[in-house]
N, CA, C and O atoms as CSV, one atom per row, in Angstrom:
chain,resi,resn,atom,element,x,y,z
A,1,MET,N,N,103.742,103.237,98.284
A,1,MET,CA,C,103.867,103.311,99.349
A,1,MET,C,C,102.901,103.304,100.099
A,1,MET,O,O,102.118,103.996,99.448
A,2,PHE,N,N,102.164,102.908,101.373
A,2,PHE,CA,C,101.654,103.071,101.913
A,2,PHE,C,C,102.077,103.131,103.976
A,2,PHE,O,O,102.370,102.247,104.782
A,3,CYS,N,N,101.918,104.398,104.077
A,3,CYS,CA,C,102.622,105.582,105.872
A,3,CYS,C,C,101.040,104.379,106.145
A,3,CYS,O,O,100.048,104.105,105.470
A,4,VAL,N,N,101.739,103.830,107.923
A,4,VAL,CA,C,100.844,103.826,108.828
A,4,VAL,C,C,101.320,104.500,109.397
A,4,VAL,O,O,102.508,104.718,109.157
A,5,ASN,N,N,100.354,105.506,110.932
A,5,ASN,CA,C,101.489,105.843,111.725
A,5,ASN,C,C,101.702,104.608,113.426
A,5,ASN,O,O,101.029,103.639,113.075
A,6,ALA,N,N,101.992,104.426,114.197
A,6,ALA,CA,C,101.786,103.318,114.710
A,6,ALA,C,C,101.105,103.944,116.229
A,6,ALA,O,O,100.602,103.059,116.922
A,7,ASN,N,N,101.070,104.717,116.544
A,7,ASN,CA,C,99.847,105.072,117.530
A,7,ASN,C,C,98.675,105.839,117.009
A,7,ASN,O,O,97.996,106.645,117.644
A,8,ASP,N,N,98.540,105.489,115.806
A,8,ASP,CA,C,96.479,105.187,115.450
A,8,ASP,C,C,95.916,103.611,115.217
A,8,ASP,O,O,94.809,103.163,114.921
A,9,ILE,N,N,97.745,102.747,115.605
A,9,ILE,CA,C,97.471,101.551,115.327
A,9,ILE,C,C,97.350,101.550,116.535
A,9,ILE,O,O,96.213,101.129,116.743
A,10,LEU,N,N,97.960,101.821,117.713
A,10,LEU,CA,C,98.151,100.927,119.248
A,10,LEU,C,C,96.590,102.113,119.107
A,10,LEU,O,O,96.231,101.439,118.141
A,11,SER,N,N,95.829,102.841,119.186
A,11,SER,CA,C,94.717,103.833,119.335
A,11,SER,C,C,93.808,103.004,119.191
A,11,SER,O,O,93.048,103.043,120.158
A,12,ASN,N,N,93.473,102.146,118.316
A,12,ASN,CA,C,92.628,101.931,117.317
A,12,ASN,C,C,91.749,102.359,116.434
A,12,ASN,O,O,90.765,101.818,115.929
A,13,ARG,N,N,92.533,104.063,116.230
A,13,ARG,CA,C,92.074,105.332,115.764
A,13,ARG,C,C,90.859,104.725,115.000
A,13,ARG,O,O,90.835,103.661,114.382
A,14,GLN,N,N,89.938,105.558,115.159
A,14,GLN,CA,C,88.238,105.594,114.874
A,14,GLN,C,C,87.607,106.918,113.613
A,14,GLN,O,O,86.390,106.988,113.782
A,15,LEU,N,N,87.909,107.585,112.855
A,15,LEU,CA,C,87.250,108.101,112.129
A,15,LEU,C,C,85.567,108.378,112.189
A,15,LEU,O,O,84.655,107.611,111.880
A,16,SER,N,N,85.510,109.852,112.738
A,16,SER,CA,C,83.478,110.203,112.510
A,16,SER,C,C,83.076,109.668,111.360
A,16,SER,O,O,83.408,108.582,111.834
A,17,ASN,N,N,82.680,109.389,110.302
A,17,ASN,CA,C,81.964,108.529,108.698
A,17,ASN,C,C,82.523,106.478,108.696
A,17,ASN,O,O,82.079,105.565,108.001
A,18,GLN,N,N,83.682,106.458,109.853
A,18,GLN,CA,C,82.796,104.900,109.882
A,18,GLN,C,C,83.610,104.125,111.350
A,18,GLN,O,O,84.384,104.538,112.213
A,19,ASN,N,N,83.103,103.125,111.123
A,19,ASN,CA,C,82.040,102.683,112.704
A,19,ASN,C,C,82.846,101.166,111.816
A,19,ASN,O,O,82.114,100.232,111.486
A,20,ILE,N,N,84.165,101.124,111.561
A,20,ILE,CA,C,84.856,99.304,111.480
A,20,ILE,C,C,86.495,100.438,112.144
A,20,ILE,O,O,86.802,101.612,112.350
A,21,ASP,N,N,87.285,98.525,112.258
A,21,ASP,CA,C,87.969,98.861,113.241
A,21,ASP,C,C,89.654,98.777,112.123
A,21,ASP,O,O,90.037,97.881,111.370
A,22,TYR,N,N,90.124,99.760,112.383
A,22,TYR,CA,C,90.960,100.741,112.296
A,22,TYR,C,C,92.464,99.687,111.469
A,22,TYR,O,O,93.398,100.422,111.147
A,23,LYS,N,N,92.631,98.566,111.238
A,23,LYS,CA,C,93.000,96.999,111.241
A,23,LYS,C,C,92.660,97.049,110.025
A,23,LYS,O,O,93.449,97.401,109.149
A,24,ASP,N,N,90.579,96.466,109.634
A,24,ASP,CA,C,90.144,96.553,108.727
A,24,ASP,C,C,90.129,97.374,107.677
A,24,ASP,O,O,90.247,97.197,106.465
A,25,TYR,N,N,89.944,98.398,108.429
A,25,TYR,CA,C,89.718,100.074,107.790
A,25,TYR,C,C,91.006,100.842,106.638
A,25,TYR,O,O,90.723,101.690,105.791
A,26,VAL,N,N,93.109,100.008,107.014
A,26,VAL,CA,C,93.645,100.178,106.396
A,26,VAL,C,C,93.541,99.295,105.279
A,26,VAL,O,O,93.957,99.563,104.153
A,27,TYR,N,N,92.833,97.969,105.702
A,27,TYR,CA,C,93.602,96.848,104.668
A,27,TYR,C,C,92.055,97.458,103.476
A,27,TYR,O,O,91.954,96.691,102.518
A,28,GLN,N,N,91.045,98.550,103.454
A,28,GLN,CA,C,89.977,99.171,102.347
A,28,GLN,C,C,90.891,99.612,102.360
A,28,GLN,O,O,91.821,98.844,102.117
A,29,LEU,N,N,91.048,100.257,102.482
A,29,LEU,CA,C,92.225,101.563,101.406
A,29,LEU,C,C,93.647,100.876,100.579
A,29,LEU,O,O,94.596,101.343,99.949
A,30,ILE,N,N,93.328,99.936,100.857
A,30,ILE,CA,C,94.972,99.848,100.574
A,30,ILE,C,C,94.282,99.037,99.723
A,30,ILE,O,O,94.758,98.934,98.592
A,31,ARG,N,N,93.064,98.302,100.026
A,31,ARG,CA,C,93.220,97.439,98.705
A,31,ARG,C,C,92.310,98.088,97.229
A,31,ARG,O,O,92.169,97.700,96.069
A,32,ASN,N,N,91.749,99.459,98.172
A,32,ASN,CA,C,91.603,100.326,96.645
A,32,ASN,C,C,92.623,101.092,96.154
A,32,ASN,O,O,92.436,101.610,95.053
A,33,ILE,N,N,93.845,101.316,96.818
A,33,ILE,CA,C,94.693,101.314,95.680
A,33,ILE,C,C,95.869,100.169,94.831
A,33,ILE,O,O,96.830,100.318,94.076
A,34,GLU,N,N,95.110,98.934,95.492
A,34,GLU,CA,C,96.150,98.246,94.607
A,34,GLU,C,C,94.847,98.079,93.369
A,34,GLU,O,O,95.284,97.767,92.261
A,35,LYS,N,N,93.633,98.220,93.443
A,35,LYS,CA,C,92.501,98.293,92.518
A,35,LYS,C,C,93.088,98.990,91.747
A,35,LYS,O,O,93.258,98.434,90.662
A,36,ASN,N,N,93.631,100.349,91.843
A,36,ASN,CA,C,93.652,100.691,90.668
A,36,ASN,C,C,95.027,101.569,90.153
A,36,ASN,O,O,95.067,102.389,89.235
A,37,ILE,N,N,96.111,101.138,91.023
A,37,ILE,CA,C,97.592,101.044,90.127
A,37,ILE,C,C,97.701,99.270,89.668
A,37,ILE,O,O,98.608,98.828,88.963
A,38,GLY,N,N,96.514,98.389,90.274
A,38,GLY,CA,C,97.842,96.791,89.792
A,38,GLY,C,C,98.518,96.598,90.752
A,38,GLY,O,O,98.843,95.430,90.968
A,39,LEU,N,N,98.852,97.368,91.422
A,39,LEU,CA,C,100.447,97.124,92.406
A,39,LEU,C,C,100.264,96.581,94.025
A,39,LEU,O,O,99.450,97.179,94.729
A,40,LYS,N,N,100.801,95.788,94.421
A,40,LYS,CA,C,100.516,96.026,95.333
A,40,LYS,C,C,101.716,96.850,96.611
A,40,LYS,O,O,102.900,96.561,96.783
A,41,PRO,N,N,100.739,98.107,97.477
A,41,PRO,CA,C,102.032,99.333,98.209
A,41,PRO,C,C,102.626,98.067,99.348
A,41,PRO,O,O,102.251,97.217,100.156
A,42,HIS,N,N,104.047,98.793,98.600
A,42,HIS,CA,C,104.864,99.123,100.687
A,42,HIS,C,C,103.923,99.224,101.566
A,42,HIS,O,O,102.829,99.418,101.036
A,43,ILE,N,N,103.899,99.164,102.835
A,43,ILE,CA,C,102.801,98.936,104.029
A,43,ILE,C,C,104.631,99.775,104.553
A,43,ILE,O,O,105.762,99.333,104.352
A,44,VAL,N,N,104.176,101.072,105.247
A,44,VAL,CA,C,105.421,101.052,105.834
A,44,VAL,C,C,105.028,101.791,107.147
A,44,VAL,O,O,104.617,102.932,106.937
A,45,ILE,N,N,105.057,101.416,108.425
A,45,ILE,CA,C,105.158,101.376,110.019
A,45,ILE,C,C,106.013,103.000,110.533
A,45,ILE,O,O,107.176,102.932,110.932
A,46,ASN,N,N,105.579,103.821,110.489
A,46,ASN,CA,C,105.782,104.929,111.367
A,46,ASN,C,C,105.839,105.200,112.561
A,46,ASN,O,O,104.914,104.715,113.213
A,47,ASN,N,N,106.901,106.061,113.375
A,47,ASN,CA,C,107.168,106.131,114.755
A,47,ASN,C,C,106.547,104.658,115.644
A,47,ASN,O,O,105.436,104.654,116.172
A,48,ILE,N,N,107.244,103.786,115.666
A,48,ILE,CA,C,107.295,103.147,116.765
A,48,ILE,C,C,108.315,103.045,117.286
A,48,ILE,O,O,109.522,103.053,117.044
A,49,ASP,N,N,107.406,102.911,118.320
A,49,ASP,CA,C,108.522,102.726,119.825
A,49,ASP,C,C,108.420,101.742,120.138
A,49,ASP,O,O,107.384,101.080,120.088
A,50,VAL,N,N,109.504,101.387,120.553
A,50,VAL,CA,C,109.225,99.304,121.241
A,50,VAL,C,C,109.064,99.371,122.058
A,50,VAL,O,O,108.314,98.397,122.124
A,51,GLY,N,N,109.084,99.657,122.813
A,51,GLY,CA,C,108.576,99.927,124.880
A,51,GLY,C,C,106.952,100.230,124.345
A,51,GLY,O,O,106.067,99.544,124.856
A,52,ASN,N,N,106.751,100.794,123.782
A,52,ASN,CA,C,105.137,100.462,123.967
A,52,ASN,C,C,104.849,99.639,123.418
A,52,ASN,O,O,105.513,99.313,122.433
A,53,MET,N,N,103.997,99.099,123.713
A,53,MET,CA,C,102.899,98.035,123.764
A,53,MET,C,C,103.634,97.774,122.144
A,53,MET,O,O,103.146,98.524,121.299
A,54,PHE,N,N,104.561,96.965,121.695
A,54,PHE,CA,C,105.273,97.190,120.425
A,54,PHE,C,C,104.741,95.714,119.682
A,54,PHE,O,O,104.885,95.377,118.507
A,55,ASP,N,N,103.877,94.744,121.148
A,55,ASP,CA,C,103.103,93.658,120.431
A,55,ASP,C,C,102.320,93.572,119.600
A,55,ASP,O,O,102.044,92.678,118.800
A,56,MET,N,N,101.732,95.069,119.890
A,56,MET,CA,C,100.562,94.858,119.571
A,56,MET,C,C,100.567,95.321,117.516
A,56,MET,O,O,99.737,94.962,116.681
A,57,ILE,N,N,102.340,96.553,117.224
A,57,ILE,CA,C,102.452,95.671,115.742
A,57,ILE,C,C,102.851,95.801,115.321
A,57,ILE,O,O,102.980,96.315,114.210
A,58,LEU,N,N,103.556,95.148,116.399
A,58,LEU,CA,C,104.106,93.278,115.633
A,58,LEU,C,C,102.829,92.397,114.978
A,58,LEU,O,O,103.126,91.871,113.905
A,59,GLU,N,N,101.535,92.163,115.419
A,59,GLU,CA,C,100.637,91.531,115.397
A,59,GLU,C,C,100.074,91.985,114.159
A,59,GLU,O,O,99.775,91.334,113.158
A,60,PHE,N,N,99.937,93.777,114.505
A,60,PHE,CA,C,99.294,94.387,112.575
A,60,PHE,C,C,100.237,93.990,111.873
A,60,PHE,O,O,99.737,93.380,110.927
A,61,GLU,N,N,102.286,93.993,111.739
A,61,GLU,CA,C,102.605,93.578,111.133
A,61,GLU,C,C,102.033,92.637,110.487
A,61,GLU,O,O,101.425,92.979,109.472
A,62,LYS,N,N,102.049,90.580,111.016
A,62,LYS,CA,C,101.765,89.828,110.250
A,62,LYS,C,C,100.961,90.387,110.122
A,62,LYS,O,O,101.185,91.555,109.803
A,63,ASP,N,N,100.013,90.106,110.222
A,63,ASP,CA,C,98.336,90.232,110.047
A,63,ASP,C,C,98.737,90.677,108.077
A,63,ASP,O,O,98.041,90.220,107.170
A,64,PHE,N,N,99.452,91.225,107.931
A,64,PHE,CA,C,99.385,92.813,106.597
A,64,PHE,C,C,100.395,92.014,105.759
A,64,PHE,O,O,100.403,92.396,104.589
A,65,GLN,N,N,101.602,90.597,106.137
A,65,GLN,CA,C,102.265,89.932,105.764
A,65,GLN,C,C,101.765,88.887,105.551
A,65,GLN,O,O,102.211,88.674,104.424
A,66,ARG,N,N,101.275,88.210,105.742
A,66,ARG,CA,C,100.249,86.943,105.505
A,66,ARG,C,C,99.252,87.168,104.790
A,66,ARG,O,O,98.319,86.384,104.616
A,67,LYS,N,N,99.399,88.532,104.198
A,67,LYS,CA,C,97.946,89.261,102.959
A,67,LYS,C,C,99.539,89.469,102.091
A,67,LYS,O,O,99.673,90.480,101.401
A,68,GLN,N,N,100.304,88.794,102.154
A,68,GLN,CA,C,101.478,89.115,100.071
A,68,GLN,C,C,101.688,90.137,100.771
A,68,GLN,O,O,102.184,90.090,99.645
A,69,TYR,N,N,101.943,91.562,101.827
A,69,TYR,CA,C,101.872,93.041,101.238
A,69,TYR,C,C,104.193,92.414,102.299
A,69,TYR,O,O,104.759,91.509,102.913
A,70,ARG,N,N,104.424,93.862,101.689
A,70,ARG,CA,C,105.127,93.932,101.975
A,70,ARG,C,C,106.049,95.290,103.477
A,70,ARG,O,O,106.655,96.339,103.256
A,71,VAL,N,N,105.777,94.676,104.698
A,71,VAL,CA,C,105.373,95.712,106.173
A,71,VAL,C,C,107.612,96.112,106.365
A,71,VAL,O,O,108.426,95.276,106.756
A,72,ARG,N,N,107.864,97.240,106.031
A,72,ARG,CA,C,108.687,97.809,107.076
A,72,ARG,C,C,108.245,99.144,107.630
A,72,ARG,O,O,107.466,100.054,107.348
A,73,GLU,N,N,109.672,98.605,109.134
A,73,GLU,CA,C,108.823,99.304,110.544
A,73,GLU,C,C,110.137,101.072,110.615
A,73,GLU,O,O,111.107,101.669,110.147
A,74,ARG,N,N,109.764,101.056,110.952
A,74,ARG,CA,C,110.795,103.104,110.983
A,74,ARG,C,C,109.962,103.038,112.694
A,74,ARG,O,O,108.958,102.468,113.122
A,75,TYR,N,N,110.986,103.927,113.284
A,75,TYR,CA,C,111.449,103.726,114.860
A,75,TYR,C,C,111.344,104.831,115.018
A,75,TYR,O,O,111.918,105.458,114.127
A,76,LYS,N,N,110.825,105.501,115.819
A,76,LYS,CA,C,111.017,106.680,116.969
A,76,LYS,C,C,112.435,106.726,117.288
A,76,LYS,O,O,113.122,106.073,118.073
A,77,ILE,N,N,112.666,107.569,116.560
A,77,ILE,CA,C,114.737,108.568,117.510
A,77,ILE,C,C,113.982,109.772,118.180
A,77,ILE,O,O,113.372,110.728,117.699
A,78,THR,N,N,114.233,109.396,119.393
A,78,THR,CA,C,114.128,109.345,120.675
A,78,THR,C,C,115.495,111.134,121.335
A,78,THR,O,O,115.638,111.393,122.529
């Protein structure tokens, strides 16, 4: 299982040592995990706030689903 925070998707979080898009960075991490264990990890998007740019989260999710990954959603409880 690979967890991604919805806020990182929305802010396109950049790490100081990486100059790539957050989605591409996550994909690289997942591919490395996949190579090491031989299985596609399930992706969980945590902290989703439906009222806060949900379409951007949905786009991220659909991109990984097109690559044959199972994606689950966990919503922010207020």
